[in-house]
Structures are given as structure tokens and as C-alpha cells.
C-alpha positions as CSV (number, residue, x, y, z in Angstrom):
1,M,0.0,0.0,0.0
2,P,1.4,3.4,-0.9
3,G,2.8,5.3,2.1
4,F,2.8,2.2,4.4
5,S,6.1,0.8,5.8
6,N,6.6,-2.9,6.4
7,K,6.3,-2.3,10.1
8,A,3.0,-0.5,9.8
9,A,1.7,-3.2,7.5
10,E,2.7,-5.9,10.1
11,G,1.0,-3.9,12.8
12,L,-2.2,-3.6,10.7
13,S,-2.2,-7.4,10.2
14,A,-1.8,-8.0,13.9
15,R,-4.8,-5.8,14.7
16,R,-6.8,-7.6,12.0
17,A,-5.9,-10.9,13.6
18,A,-6.9,-9.7,17.0
19,R,-10.3,-8.4,15.8
20,S,-10.9,-11.7,13.9
21,A,-10.2,-13.7,17.1
22,H,-12.6,-11.3,18.9
23,G,-15.4,-12.4,16.5
24,L,-15.8,-9.5,14.1
25,F,-13.6,-7.6,11.7
26,G,-14.0,-3.8,12.4
27,A,-16.4,-2.7,15.0
28,G,-16.2,-5.4,17.6
29,R,-19.0,-7.8,18.5
30,P,-22.6,-7.1,19.8
31,D,-23.4,-8.1,23.4
32,D,-26.7,-9.6,24.6
33,H,-28.3,-6.1,24.6
34,G,-27.2,-5.3,21.1
35,R,-24.4,-3.0,22.2
36,T,-21.1,-2.9,20.3
37,M,-18.3,-4.4,22.4
38,A,-14.6,-3.7,22.0
39,L,-11.5,-5.2,23.6
40,L,-9.9,-2.9,26.2
41,T,-6.6,-3.5,24.5
42,N,-8.0,-2.0,21.4
43,L,-8.9,1.3,23.0
44,S,-6.7,4.3,23.5
45,P,-7.4,7.3,25.8
46,H,-7.6,10.6,23.9
47,P,-4.1,12.1,24.1
48,D,-5.6,15.5,24.5
49,N,-8.2,14.6,27.1
50,A,-9.2,17.8,28.9
51,R,-8.7,16.1,32.3
52,T,-5.1,15.9,33.3
53,S,-6.0,13.6,36.2
54,L,-8.7,11.0,36.4
55,G,-8.9,11.1,40.2
56,D,-9.9,8.2,42.4
57,V,-11.8,5.5,40.4
58,S,-12.0,3.0,43.2
59,E,-15.7,3.4,43.8
60,L,-16.4,3.2,40.1
61,E,-14.3,0.1,40.0
62,Q,-16.4,-1.6,42.7
63,S,-19.6,-0.6,40.8
64,I,-18.3,-2.1,37.6
65,R,-17.3,-5.3,39.4
66,A,-20.8,-5.6,40.7
67,Q,-22.9,-4.4,37.7
68,G,-20.6,-4.1,34.8
69,V,-20.3,-1.1,32.5
70,L,-23.8,0.2,32.1
71,Q,-23.1,3.3,29.9
72,E,-21.2,3.0,26.6
73,L,-18.0,4.8,25.9
74,V,-18.1,7.3,23.1
75,V,-15.2,6.6,20.7
76,T,-13.9,7.6,17.4
77,T,-12.0,5.4,14.9
78,S,-8.2,5.6,14.9
79,E,-8.3,6.5,11.2
80,A,-10.7,9.5,11.8
81,H,-8.7,10.6,14.8
82,L,-5.4,10.5,13.0
83,A,-6.8,12.4,10.1
84,A,-7.5,15.3,12.6
85,W,-4.6,14.7,14.9
86,P,-1.7,13.2,12.9
87,A,0.8,14.0,15.7
88,H,-1.0,11.5,17.9
89,R,0.1,8.4,15.9
90,D,2.7,7.3,18.5
91,A,0.4,8.1,21.4
92,I,-2.5,5.8,20.3
93,G,-0.2,3.1,19.0
94,E,-2.1,-0.1,17.7
95,A,-5.5,0.9,19.1
96,E,-8.4,0.8,16.7
97,Y,-10.5,3.3,18.7
98,V,-9.8,6.5,20.6
99,V,-12.0,7.3,23.6
100,I,-13.8,10.7,23.6
101,C,-16.2,10.2,26.6
102,G,-15.6,7.6,29.3
103,H,-12.0,7.8,30.4
104,R,-12.8,7.1,34.0
105,R,-15.0,4.1,33.1
106,L,-12.1,2.8,30.9
107,A,-9.6,3.1,33.8
108,A,-12.0,1.5,36.3
109,A,-12.8,-1.4,33.8
110,V,-9.1,-2.1,33.5
111,R,-8.7,-2.1,37.3
112,A,-11.7,-4.4,37.6
113,G,-10.1,-6.9,35.2
114,L,-12.6,-6.6,32.3
115,T,-11.4,-7.6,28.9
116,E,-14.1,-5.8,26.8
117,I,-16.4,-2.8,27.2
118,P,-19.5,-1.4,25.4
119,I,-18.7,1.4,22.9
120,R,-20.6,3.8,20.6
121,I,-18.6,4.7,17.5
122,R,-18.8,8.4,16.4
123,P,-16.0,9.1,13.9
124,E,-17.6,12.4,12.9
125,L,-16.7,13.8,16.3
126,S,-13.1,14.0,15.2
127,D,-13.8,16.8,12.8
128,N,-12.6,20.3,13.5
129,G,-12.1,20.0,17.2
130,R,-15.6,18.7,18.0
131,D,-14.0,15.9,20.2
132,L,-12.5,18.6,22.5
133,E,-15.9,20.3,22.7
134,V,-17.6,17.1,23.6
135,M,-15.0,16.2,26.3
136,L,-15.4,19.7,27.8
137,S,-19.2,19.5,27.8
138,E,-19.2,16.0,29.4
139,N,-16.7,16.8,32.1
140,G,-18.2,20.3,32.7
141,Q,-21.7,18.9,33.4
142,R,-20.2,16.6,36.0
143,N,-17.9,19.2,37.5
144,D,-15.1,16.8,36.8
145,L,-12.7,19.2,35.2
146,S,-10.3,21.4,37.2
147,A,-10.6,25.1,36.4
148,L,-7.1,25.2,34.7
149,D,-7.8,22.0,32.7
150,E,-11.0,23.7,31.4
151,A,-9.1,26.9,30.7
152,R,-6.4,25.2,28.7
153,S,-9.0,23.4,26.6
154,F,-10.9,26.7,25.9
155,A,-7.5,28.2,24.8
156,R,-6.8,25.3,22.4
157,L,-10.2,25.7,20.8
158,Q,-9.5,29.4,20.3
159,E,-5.9,29.1,19.1
160,E,-6.0,25.9,17.1
161,F,-9.6,25.9,15.7
162,G,-10.4,29.6,15.6
163,R,-13.3,29.4,18.0
164,T,-14.7,32.6,19.4
165,Q,-15.8,32.7,23.0
166,E,-19.4,32.8,21.8
167,Q,-18.9,29.6,19.8
168,I,-17.2,27.9,22.7
169,C,-20.0,28.7,25.2
170,A,-22.6,27.6,22.7
171,A,-20.9,24.3,22.1
172,V,-20.0,23.5,25.7
173,G,-23.2,24.8,27.3
174,C,-21.9,27.6,29.6
175,S,-22.0,31.4,29.7
176,Q,-19.5,33.6,27.9
177,S,-18.5,35.1,31.3
178,H,-17.5,31.6,32.4
179,V,-15.3,31.1,29.4
180,S,-13.7,34.6,29.8
181,K,-13.0,34.1,33.5
182,R,-11.5,30.6,32.9
183,L,-9.2,32.0,30.2
184,A,-8.1,34.8,32.6
185,L,-6.7,32.1,34.9
186,L,-4.0,31.3,32.3
187,R,-2.7,34.9,32.7
188,L,-1.8,34.2,36.3
189,P,1.9,33.6,37.1
190,G,3.1,30.0,37.5
191,P,3.1,29.9,41.3
192,L,-0.5,31.0,41.5
193,Q,-1.5,28.5,38.8
194,A,0.2,25.8,40.9
195,A,-1.7,27.0,44.1
196,L,-4.9,26.9,42.1
197,Q,-4.2,23.4,40.8
198,S,-3.5,22.1,44.3
199,D,-6.6,23.8,45.8
200,E,-4.6,26.1,48.0
201,L,-6.2,29.0,46.0
202,T,-9.9,29.0,45.1
203,V,-11.1,29.9,41.7
204,R,-12.9,32.9,43.0
205,D,-9.8,34.3,44.7
206,A,-7.7,33.5,41.7
207,I,-10.0,35.5,39.4
208,A,-9.9,38.4,41.9
209,L,-6.1,38.4,41.9
210,E,-6.0,38.5,38.2
211,S,-8.7,41.1,37.7
212,K,-8.0,43.5,40.5
213,L,-4.2,43.6,40.4
214,K,-2.4,44.8,37.3
215,T,1.0,43.1,37.4
216,D,2.4,39.7,38.3
217,D,4.6,41.3,40.9
218,D,1.5,42.6,42.7
219,R,-0.3,39.3,42.4
220,L,2.6,37.3,43.8
221,A,3.1,39.9,46.6
222,A,-0.5,39.6,47.6
223,W,-0.4,35.8,47.5
224,T,2.7,35.8,49.6
225,M,0.9,38.0,52.2
226,V,-1.9,35.5,52.3
227,A,0.5,32.5,52.6
228,N,2.5,34.1,55.4
229,G,-0.2,35.9,57.3
230,A,0.2,39.2,59.1
231,L,1.8,40.2,62.4
232,G,-0.9,41.5,64.6
233,A,-0.7,44.0,67.4
234,D,-0.1,41.2,69.9
235,D,2.9,39.9,67.8
236,A,0.9,36.9,66.8
237,V,0.5,35.9,63.2
238,R,-3.1,36.1,62.0
239,P,-4.5,34.9,58.7
240,V,-5.0,37.4,55.8
241,S,-7.7,36.9,53.3
242,V,-7.1,37.4,49.6
243,S,-9.5,40.4,49.6
244,E,-7.4,42.1,52.4
245,A,-4.2,41.3,50.6
246,I,-5.5,42.8,47.3
247,A,-6.6,46.0,49.2
248,V,-3.2,46.3,50.8
249,R,-1.4,45.9,47.5
250,R,-3.7,48.3,45.7
251,E,-3.2,50.9,48.5
252,Q,0.6,50.4,48.3
253,G,0.4,50.8,44.5
254,A,-1.7,53.9,44.9
255,A,0.7,55.3,47.5
256,A,3.6,54.7,45.2
257,G,1.8,56.6,42.5
258,R,1.1,59.5,44.9
259,V,4.7,59.5,46.0
260,A,5.9,59.7,42.4
261,A,3.5,62.6,41.7
262,A,4.5,64.4,44.9
263,R,8.2,64.1,44.0
264,K,7.5,65.4,40.5
265,R,5.7,68.4,42.1
266,A,8.6,69.1,44.4
267,Q,11.0,68.9,41.5
268,K,8.9,71.3,39.4
269,E,8.9,73.8,42.3
270,G,12.6,73.4,42.8
271,L,12.2,72.2,46.4
272,S,14.6,69.9,48.2
273,L,13.1,66.9,50.0
274,V,13.2,66.5,53.8
275,D,14.2,63.0,54.9
276,V,11.4,61.9,57.3
277,S,13.7,59.2,58.8
278,G,16.7,61.4,59.3
279,D,17.7,63.5,62.3
280,G,17.2,66.9,60.7
281,Q,14.6,69.3,62.1
282,H,11.8,70.8,60.1
283,W,8.7,72.9,60.7
284,R,5.4,72.2,59.0
285,L,3.8,75.1,57.3
286,E,0.0,75.2,57.7
287,D,-1.0,78.2,55.5
288,D,-0.2,80.0,52.3
289,D,1.4,83.0,54.1
290,A,3.9,80.8,55.9
291,V,4.7,79.0,52.7
292,A,5.4,82.3,51.0
293,Q,7.5,83.5,53.9
294,A,9.6,80.4,53.8
295,R,10.0,80.6,50.1
296,A,11.2,84.2,50.3
297,A,13.6,83.2,53.1
298,G,15.0,80.3,51.1
299,T,14.1,77.7,53.7
300,L,11.1,76.2,51.9
301,A,11.3,72.4,51.4
302,A,9.0,69.5,50.8
303,L,8.1,66.5,53.0
304,I,6.6,63.4,51.3
305,D,5.5,60.6,53.6
306,A,5.1,56.9,52.7
307,A,1.5,57.5,51.8
308,G,2.5,60.1,49.2
309,T,1.1,63.1,51.0
310,F,2.9,66.3,50.1
311,C,3.6,68.8,52.8
312,Y,5.5,72.2,52.8
313,V,8.1,72.5,55.6
314,S,10.7,75.0,56.5
315,T,14.2,74.0,57.4
316,Q,14.4,76.9,59.9
317,P,11.7,78.3,62.2
318,L,10.0,81.4,60.8
319,P,10.1,84.5,63.0
320,A,6.3,84.6,63.3
321,E,6.0,80.9,64.0
322,A,9.1,80.3,66.1
323,A,7.3,80.4,69.4
324,A,4.4,78.3,68.2
325,A,6.0,75.7,65.9
326,A,8.3,73.2,67.5
327,P,10.4,71.0,65.3
328,A,9.2,67.5,64.8
329,P,11.1,65.4,67.3
330,R,13.2,62.4,66.2
331,T,13.6,61.1,69.8
332,P,11.0,60.7,72.6
333,P,10.5,64.0,74.6
334,P,12.7,64.2,77.7
335,A,11.2,63.1,81.0
336,A,9.6,65.9,83.0
337,P,11.3,66.6,86.4
338,A,9.8,64.6,89.3
339,A,7.6,66.3,91.8
340,K,9.6,67.9,94.6
341,A,7.7,66.5,97.6
342,A,6.2,63.3,96.4
343,P,5.8,60.9,99.3
344,T,6.0,57.9,97.0
345,A,7.4,57.2,93.6
346,A,5.2,58.3,90.7
347,P,3.5,55.4,88.9
348,A,5.1,54.2,85.6
349,R,3.6,56.1,82.7
350,T,1.9,53.6,80.4
351,S,-0.9,54.1,78.0
352,A,-4.2,52.4,78.8
353,P,-4.7,49.5,76.5
354,A,-7.1,49.7,73.5
355,P,-9.8,47.1,73.1
356,R,-8.3,43.6,73.3
357,P,-7.4,42.6,69.8
358,T,-8.2,39.1,68.5
359,A,-8.1,37.3,65.2
360,E,-11.9,37.6,65.2
361,N,-11.8,41.3,65.9
362,P,-9.7,43.1,63.3
363,A,-11.2,46.5,64.2
364,A,-9.8,46.2,67.8
365,E,-6.5,45.1,66.4
366,A,-6.4,48.1,64.1
367,A,-7.3,50.4,67.1
368,K,-4.4,48.9,69.0
369,A,-2.1,49.5,66.0
370,R,-3.1,53.2,65.8
371,E,-2.5,53.8,69.5
372,D,1.2,54.6,69.2
373,A,0.7,56.8,66.1
374,C,-1.9,58.9,68.0
375,R,0.3,59.2,71.0
376,R,3.2,60.5,68.8
377,I,1.0,63.2,67.2
378,A,-0.5,64.2,70.6
379,A,3.0,64.6,72.1
380,R,4.1,67.0,69.3
381,K,3.2,70.6,70.0
382,P,0.9,71.8,67.2
383,T,1.2,74.9,65.2
384,A,-1.3,77.6,66.0
385,A,-3.2,77.1,62.7
386,E,-3.3,73.3,63.2
387,A,-4.4,73.6,66.8
388,L,-7.2,76.0,65.9
389,R,-8.5,73.7,63.2
390,R,-8.5,70.7,65.4
391,I,-9.8,72.4,68.5
392,S,-12.7,73.9,66.6
393,R,-13.7,70.5,65.5
394,C,-13.5,69.2,69.0
395,V,-15.9,71.9,70.2
396,V,-18.4,70.7,67.6
397,L,-18.1,67.2,68.9
398,Q,-19.1,68.0,72.5
399,G,-20.7,64.6,73.0
400,A,-17.4,62.9,72.9
401,T,-15.5,65.6,74.9
402,K,-15.2,63.8,78.2
403,T,-14.1,60.4,76.8
404,A,-11.8,62.0,74.3
405,S,-10.2,64.1,77.0
406,L,-9.5,61.0,79.1
407,L,-8.0,59.3,76.1
408,A,-5.9,62.4,75.4
409,H,-4.7,62.3,79.0
410,Q,-3.5,58.7,78.5
411,W,-1.5,59.6,75.5
412,L,0.1,62.7,77.0
413,Y,0.8,61.1,80.3
414,A,2.5,58.1,78.6
415,S,4.6,60.5,76.5
416,R,5.6,62.5,79.6
417,V,4.0,65.6,78.4
418,G,2.5,67.8,81.2
419,P,2.2,67.2,84.9
420,E,3.4,64.0,86.6
421,D,-0.1,63.0,87.6
422,A,-1.9,59.8,86.6
423,N,-5.2,61.1,87.8
424,P,-7.0,62.8,84.9
425,D,-8.9,65.3,86.9
426,R,-5.8,66.6,88.7
427,Y,-3.9,66.6,85.5
428,F,-6.6,68.7,83.8
429,D,-6.7,71.2,86.7
430,A,-2.9,71.6,86.6
431,V,-3.0,72.2,82.8
432,V,-5.8,74.8,83.1
433,Q,-3.9,76.6,85.8
434,A,-0.7,76.6,83.7
435,G,-2.6,77.7,80.6
436,G,-0.5,78.6,77.6
437,D,0.9,76.1,75.1
438,L,0.2,73.1,77.2
439,Q,-3.5,73.8,77.4
440,V,-3.6,74.2,73.7
441,Q,-1.7,70.9,73.3
442,L,-4.2,69.1,75.6
443,A,-7.2,70.5,73.6
444,H,-5.5,69.5,70.4
445,A,-4.9,66.0,71.7
446,A,-8.5,65.7,72.8
447,A,-9.6,66.6,69.2
448,L,-7.3,63.9,67.9
449,A,-8.8,61.5,70.4
450,A,-12.3,62.4,69.3
451,D,-11.3,61.4,65.7
452,E,-9.8,58.1,67.0
453,L,-12.9,57.3,69.0
454,A,-15.1,57.9,66.0
455,A,-12.8,55.6,64.0
456,R,-13.2,52.9,66.6
457,A,-17.0,53.2,66.4
458,A,-17.1,53.1,62.6
459,G,-18.5,50.1,60.8
460,D,-16.7,48.2,58.0
461,R,-17.3,50.9,55.5
462,W,-15.6,54.1,56.6
463,G,-16.8,57.5,55.9
464,P,-14.7,60.6,54.9
465,D,-13.9,61.5,58.6
466,T,-12.5,58.1,59.5
467,L,-10.6,58.0,56.2
468,A,-9.1,61.4,56.9
469,H,-8.1,60.4,60.4
470,V,-6.2,57.2,59.3
471,R,-4.6,59.1,56.5
472,R,-3.5,61.7,59.0
473,L,-1.8,59.0,61.1
474,M,-0.1,57.7,58.0
475,T,1.1,61.3,57.1
476,E,2.2,62.7,60.5
477,A,3.2,59.5,62.4
478,D,4.4,57.2,59.6
479,Y,1.7,54.8,60.5
480,S,1.3,51.6,58.4
481,P,-2.3,50.5,58.2
482,T,-3.2,46.9,59.1
483,P,-4.5,44.7,56.2
484,W,-8.0,45.2,57.6
485,E,-7.6,48.9,57.6
486,A,-6.2,48.9,54.1
487,A,-9.3,47.0,53.0
488,R,-11.4,49.7,54.6
489,L,-9.3,52.4,52.9
490,Q,-9.8,50.7,49.6
491,D,-13.6,50.5,50.2
492,A,-13.8,54.2,51.1
493,A,-12.0,55.1,47.9
494,Q,-14.6,53.3,45.8
495,P,-17.7,55.2,44.6
496,A,-20.8,54.4,46.7
């Protein structure tokens, strides 16, 4: 025969002899129910079966041992298959038929020791990728396919057979959205695909990582955060959800963008940048007049924090502000002198604990994390303009004045600002009698405490005030939000 080697002819003769011994030449023999039977040795699994793993077939094996194979395997002839898939010649070997539907039944029948199995011959299914569509449809209806196996099959239908997403969903019996989301999984980096294949990562979370983060670096960083957990306020590692990790990474990306924009602004204005982590002193400028005065004096600079907030500062105190504006300290304030006639040692200054954080109470953990940032801001003497703005707001929030004042006392006492008195009432009396800057600082700290108490009372979706409060901590105290807070920040940034 033209085009046949001696070896191929010998193999064809051997297959004919086997089929002759089986009882029929060609399609096998009929069983008692009129079904076509084929030797198991004459069947080959489809080399491009959408399923990369058949899973556990032990239960199916026991069923076949007890009742036999009740449903026929759908197969195509080797000739029809090789006409469509010539590269599969070595893979199917001497088999006369190639299985399209029934790979698990075939594997279980082999394990059960059967020699033959019922088949339905459908050679037309080998045309133009229809066998792939049929395998996808069968496995999809039984939820047998992994998401990645399904995605790879969809991709092959697109790339090798020119199918559109609409054609795929019509042939397989699913929505176009399903096809689109499965194909998106193939855009995930290798480690995330491996986590998805091993069920460490759910399909829903994998789709969220792909759709909500723009780069593989962001996706891998978010997954690393999920895998490693986060260090809570009590130094215990707590789990981090994928949604939290995505929110943190998006906030970090947004902050990086703001930092870049702020640097560009500083460069455009010809301003040097103040190193927030260095030992140099600087004075924040709260109004346009102060900015203009510093610019004229040649002391104007820019401060950009990790959140990307741009702030004008002066590298020297301005004459009009020198008494009111203290430089931002880089070391804790010095201890106040001890009382001259104290009969006993003053109690250690510690800040009262925030609500006890637990893994089930991320809001309390966030409040605990913010405590030190609030204390640092409260311990810094505010500028006159800053104090006026904050104190005015505190006056409006009279309902929280008492509680906020107590919280402000805790912060100032722990920072050794003001009298050496752990009793809030005596502390307040001493501050009022002293008047001056300390009284302004206490009122300013109380306004800050009112904001913090409002943040603690806020629900999962923060409003503008809570958002502004946390951003202020990030700007003025180099505060790093917890993953839970980052998720709230991301929610607040989304349109309602």
C-alpha cells in the first residue's frame, strides 16, 4: 500500500488478527443487549483529554465489578482521529478506537479486570475540534474538570480551531462570562496556577487576583501575604484573606503613585526633600502666608511621607512661628522633672490598652495598632493654625469631649507631656492653671482622640472623617495600616 512501511503493515495485520479472534472484523461484537463491544486492549485514551487527572476511580471500579459497565464509551476510529490529529500516531499506537467520553470508566474497567467494554462509535466527532468540545461538555456537566484544565481546553479551541468565546460557550453549554474568566486564569503567574491546581487557592480568589491587580509582581506579593499571614498588634501571626491582601497591595500601589506625583511636584517647584527618617529638624507650614514667607527666606522644602502626602516645611523656624511651631522630634520627649515633695514614687507612665485585639476582631487590632501613632501626634506641639482647626472640630463634637479628654490624657501622660499625675482630673486642673501652650496641646490631643474614638466606632465601610483620620496618622506619624484597615481604605476610595 502506498505510504505504508513494512512495520506499519505488520501492525495492521496483527490488529486484524486480534479483531478476527474477537469475533468481528471492524467494530467489535454485539453483546446480549445489542451494544457494540470492544477489547480494552483495542482502546486508547484521547491524548488531549481535557482532564489531566482521572482522580480516584476505586468506587467506580467496585460498581463495575458488581454491575458491569452500564453506559457505553463514546469513541472515534483511529483513522478518523489521526486524520484530525496526525501527531497522535505514536500516542495511540495499535489501538483501533480513541475514547472521547468515558476515560474514567475505561480506567475503572481495566482495574476491575474486564477484557471488553461497550462502545458507541462516532467518527464524525473527530472533525474540526468537536471531540474537544464534547469532552469539555461532558466533564463540565459533572464538574469533573479542574478550572485550569478547562481553561487550557478553551484556549486550544481558540488558538488551534479559531473558535470565538461565543462559539465555545454555545458548544460546551456555559456562559461567555464563564469562558472569559477561565481564560483569565491562564494569565496568572506560574506559582499562582500551581496553588490553584493544588486547591490552595480558590477559583474565585484567583479571578480576583487576576482582575483587581495589574502586574504579576502585585499578584505574587498579595499571595505571599496570604500565605505568610500578618503580624498582629499582639505579635501573633493572623490569617490574611485574599481580599485584604488585594486591598493592601492596591493601596501600596496607589501610595507609590502619589509619592511619584509628589516628587514630580517638588522637582517642578525646585524644592529639596526632607528625609522623614533622618535627624534633621523641620517645621510644618500650615497656611499660604507661611509657605510664601519660607519661600522668600530660602528655607522652603517639601516633605513626602510613605502615603504620598505632600507637605510644605521650613528647614528653619520662621520669625512669626518660632514660638508656636516646634520641630518634629526624632527622639522621645525628655522626661519631666519629678515632683519635689512626692511621698511615693510616681507610677510608671503607660498608655491604657485599647480594646483587646483578637483574630476575630480586626477592628480592635487596628485600634491597638493606631494607638502609638496617635500618641506621637499628641506629644508633638501643634502649630497655631493646626491647633485652631482641630480644637474647633472638638468643640463641635461636644458629645465625645469627656471620653476624648480621658484618652488624650492617657497619650500625653504616657509621653511624659505635662504634669506627673496619673489622675486625669488633677492633670486637667494643673494644665488649666498653667494655661499657655500646654493647654492648647491638651485640647489638640482631645480633638485627635475624638477622631480616634469615631474611627473605633465606625463600621466596616468608613466615611470621609475616618478615612481622613487614618490618612493623617499615615502622614504625620508614619503609620502603616493593618491589612483590615487597608481594605477599609480601599472601600472608602470606591464610589458608593
